[in-house]
N, C-alpha and C positions, 0 to 999 in steps of 0.2 A: 093107778092114780099118780104115782111118782112120775111116770113117763109124760103124763098130761101136763104136769107142773113143769117138768124140764123142757117140754116142747115150747114153752113160752119164755125161756130164759133169755132169748135174744130179742124179745119183743118189749115194747115200752108200756104196753097195757096188759093187764091180767084181768080175767073175769073176777069181779068183786064177790060174786056169790060163791065162787069156788074157794076164794081166799077165806071167806067167812066159815066155810065148812071144813076147814082143817088143812087146806093146801099150804097155807102160810106156815103152819107148824112143821110140815114135812120139809119145806124149803130151809127152814132154820136148822133142821136136823142135818140136811145135806151139807150146809155150810159148816157145820161143826165137825164133819168127818174130815180126817186128815189124809187118808190114803184113797186114791182113785179106785182101787180094786174094791173097796168097801162100797163105793157108790154103785158100781156095776152090779155087785151082789144084791144090794138093797133094791135096785131097779127090778130085779127078777123076783125078789122076795115079797115086795109090796103087792098085795092083791090088786088085780085089775089095773096095773100101771101101764100096760102096753095097749096102744090103740092104733087107729089108722094113720096117725101122723108119726108114729114111731119109726125110726130108721134102723131098728135092730130086732133081733129075735132072741129068745131065751133057749139055751140048749137044755138037754136033759140033765145036765149037771148044774143047771141054774145060773149059768154064766151068760153075759150079754155078748151077742155076736152081731157086728155092724153089717148092714146091708151094703152092697157094692156102691162106691162113690161117696161113702160117708165114713167119718172117723171121729175120734173124740171119746171121752169117758162114757158118754151116753149116746154116742153115734149121732151127735147133732151138728157136727162140723162137716160141710160138704168138701169134697176133694176137688180143687179147682183144676182147670186145664193144665196139662203138662207144660211146664216152663213159665207159667204165670208168675210174675214177680211177686214175692210174698209181702213186700212192703208197698209197692206202687199199685198193686192190683188185689182184687178180692173176688169172691163168688158167693152167690146165694143158693146155688144148686150145683150139683156135680158137673164137671166138664166145662164150665164157663170161666171167663176171666174178665171182670169188670174193673176198668181203670179208675183210680182216684183222680181228683181234680189236679190238672197240670201234667197228666201223663196220657200217653196213647200208645196204640200198637196192639197186635194180637196178644202179646204177652205183657203189655203195659211196661215195657222196658225203655220207652222213649219219652223224654220230657218235652213239654211245650215251652219254647223260649218266650221271653218278654215280647208282647205284641209290638211290632214296629222294628224289631231287631233285624238289621240288614246284613251285616257281615259278621255275625257272631253265632254262638251255640250255647247250649245249656247242659249242665250236669244235674241240676235240680229244676223243678218246675218254675216257670216264669223268671228265668235267669237269662242274661245276655252277656256272655263272655266273648270278647272280641278275638277275631282271628288275627294273625300276625300282620302288621301293617295298617291296622284300623284302630280307631279310637272313638270315644263318645258314648253317651248313654245307650244309643241304639247301634253303636259300631258303624256309623255312617260317615265318619270323618277319616279320610286317608292320611297316613303319616308320610309327608313329603320326604325328599332326599335329605340326607344328613346336613349338607351345607346350604340348602335352599333358604334364601332370605325369607324370614317369616312375614314381612310386610310387602315385599316387592315380587314375591313368587307365590305360586299355589300349585295344587296337583289334583288330578281327578282319580288317580290310582296310587297305591303305595310306591314310595321310592322314586317318583318322578318329580320334575321341577319345571313348571311352566311359568313364564314371566308375565307380569302384568304390563299394561300399556305404558310404554316409555322406558322399559328396562329390558336388558338382554344379558346374555352370558349363561354359562353353565349353572351358576347359582344365583342368577338375576342380580348380580352386584354392580353391573355396568349400566350406564344410561344408554338409551336408544336414540339415535339421531333422527331428525325429522325425515319422514318418508320422502324419498327422492333426492336426498342430500348426496351430491356427487363427490365433491372434494372438500369435505368438512368433517368436524367432530363435534362432540357435545360435552358439556360439563353438568348439564341437568337434562331431564327427560325432554325429548322432542325438540332439541335445539340443533342448529346447524351453524357452527362457527367455522369460517373458511380457513383452509391452510394458506400459507403465503403464496401469492401468485394467482389467487382466484377471488371472485366476487360474485354477487348475485344472491337471491333469496335461497337458492339451493346450491350455492357455490359452484355453479355450472359455467360461469363466464371467466375465461382466462384473462389475465391482465397483460396486455401487449407491452412492447418496449416503450419507454417513456417518450421517445422521439417519434414514434409511429403516428402518422396522421390519423386523427380520430374518425374522420369521415371517409377517407380514401383507403384506409388500411384496416386489417383485422388480424386475428391470430387464433390458432387452435391449441396452443399451449403457452404458458407464461413466458414472457420475454422475447417472443418472436414478432415479426411484422410481415404479414402477407398483404399484397396489394390487390385491391378490387380491380375488376375488368376496366381497362382504359388508363391505368396508372402504373407507374414503375418507379424504381429507385429504392434506396435504403429505407427511406421513411415514407415512400409512396407519395412524393410531392411533385413528381414529373408526370405530365400527361403524354399519352401516345397520340401523335398527329394522325391525320387521315392517311390510310395506307397509300403510298406512292407520292406523298407530298415531298417536293424536291427542295424548294427554296422558301420554306415557310415554317412556322411553328404553331403551337397551340396553347390556349389557356384552359381549355376543357378537352376531354378526350374526343378524338376523331375530328378535330378542327384542322384547318390548313390556312393560317393567316400569313399572307405573303410578306416577304421582306421588301424593303424599298427597291424599286426597279424591276419587280417581277409581278406577274399576274397569271390568271387562269385558275381553274379549279384545283390543279396540283402545283400551282406556283412555278410552272415550268416554261412560261412564255415571257421573254424579256420585254420590258416596256421602254423602247428607245425611239419611238416615232418622233417625238418632239426634238430629240437630240439629232436625229438623222434629217429632220426637216425643220430647221430653225425659223423659217419665215412663214410658217403656217398661220400663226395668229397675228393679226394686224393691230395697229394703233396701241402698241404697248401692252397688249393683253398677255396673260400668263397661259402657257401651254402645258397641259397635263396629258401624259401618255396613257393610253388605255389598251386593252386587248383588241384584237381584230373583231371579236364578237361584239364588243361594245363600241366599235367605230374608230379605233386606233388612237383618237385624241379628243380633247375637249378644251375649248378656249374660255378662259375666265376674263370677260371684258371689263374695261374700266368704265367709270361713269360717263355716260354720253355716247357710248358706242354699243353696237349690237351686231347680230349676225353670227353664223356658225364660226366664222373666223374673225369676228369683231371688225369686219371691213366697213360697216356703215356707222356714221356718226351724226349727231344733231349739230346743225350749222350754227356757229356762234362767232360773230364778227366784232372786233374791237379796233377802233381807229383813234389814235391819240395824237394831238397836235399841241405844241407848246401853248400854254395858256397866256392869253393877253385879255383882250375883250373877246370872249368865246361864246360860241353857241352850242348848247347841248341838245342833241336830237335823239329821241327814242323811236326806232322804226320797228313796227310789227309786221312781219312777213307771213302771210298765209299762203300755203302751197296747195296746189291740186295734185301733188304727188301722193301716191298710195304707199304709206309707210306701214309695215306689218305690226309695229310695236307701239304706235301712237295713234291718237285721234287726228282728224283732219282739221282741227281747230288751230289757232296760231301756235307755231312751234318754235319760232326763231325771234330772238330779241337782239336788236343791234343798238349799242350805245356808241354815239359818235361825239367827238369834240373837235370843232373846226374853228379856224379863224373866220372872222366875219366876212373876209373877202372871199371865202370858199362858198360858192353859191350852190345850195341844194334846196330845191323846192319842187313844186309840181312839174317843173320842166327840167328836172335833173337829167344829166347826160346818160341815162340808160336807154338803150334802143327800144323802140316801141315793140319790136319783135320779141324782146326779152321780157319786158315788164309791161303788162297791161294793168293799169291800176285805177282804182278810185281812191283818191288821196284825201285824207282828212288831216289837217295840220292844226295843232294847238300850240301857240307860241306864248311864252311868258318872259318878260324882260324885267330883271331886277338889277339895278345898278348897271353893270356892263355885261351882264350874262343873259343870253336869250335861250330858252328851252323850247324845242319844237318836237311834236310827236307826229309820225307819219305812218300810215298803213299801206303796204304795197302788196299786191298779189303777184305770185310768180308761177308761171307754167312749168310743170315738171319736165317737159320736153326741152325747154330752153334754159333750165337752171344750170349755170356753169360758173365755177369760181373764177374763170378768166375775166368775167365782167367786172371784177373788183380790182381796185388799184393795188399796187405792190405792198403798200404799208398796211393793208387790211389782212387779217389772219382768220383762218377757219379753225 
């Protein structure tokens, strides 16, 4: 009966009917015993104490002998699996090893770290002790390099130092220039301040010499002056004339503007025709020498003359006689001549002043072969002056200045 009572010592519930029948008293007796050997002896002395749940047998001497896999005063403690941690593991039957909460493994000798622990370990259950170089509750924060700036730098692994945008250097202490900055520096992140001699958004443009022409020159480094195609000189202010230009110059590249007295595409043809032929242009016209291709010369006629050499003129007669009692006569002469530059309408006006004794009327002394006319005369007399207008037709074949008197000019 003692064995039956002892078999329930590790249980939370006991049969109440058995407690009422004297089992409780035996338990109290057991608790009052001071020596384990007395418990074993009493287990075999109490009648009918051994049953099918007992893990011992009584020897002939009346001593308790534990069955294999069991131990304890009453053989009620199972012997766990060999190596099972006595603190972190337990067993309910021989040969097993059941782990307590927070431990695992065949022998319950491994702890379970805090859930979410990344770079840490544990010595006790649900602990997260960080490995070297890591920090944080879950050991997820790497410890950057010793001198890495805490705000300008960061790291993905222990002891490294990566710079944030706009910063550079081993410890991320220096600012980073604007990407693409060629000849500049920075005083704050993403800045590009040019070194002397350079300009531009990325400091990529060198400053040429101060006297270098802005449009005709350029430079590849500060202070120099290189000329664009077609220009030369210290400051690129002089143009290259057309190749082969002899007696000319240029205002823009590849021109050949001839100097006075020269002509031709390359200014290699002297213009001396007018000088060599001074009587080419008539009637006081101005002669300009040209190239052979352009006709050698050109005459600039005075007013009233025409023709290539200004050899033709409009006829204009003036006769002046000392005034006394005078007669003024305006004569319109219409010609049948074909003149290339004028209409066939009246072309000549003759103003005459004569003495009254000079007779000029419809029977004037012009030969009929020279002048065939239908004459209309308008005469006006005021005081001692008479004005007469006459229209005379002249045939081109008979028109000759010899028909006029010496004191009449053309």
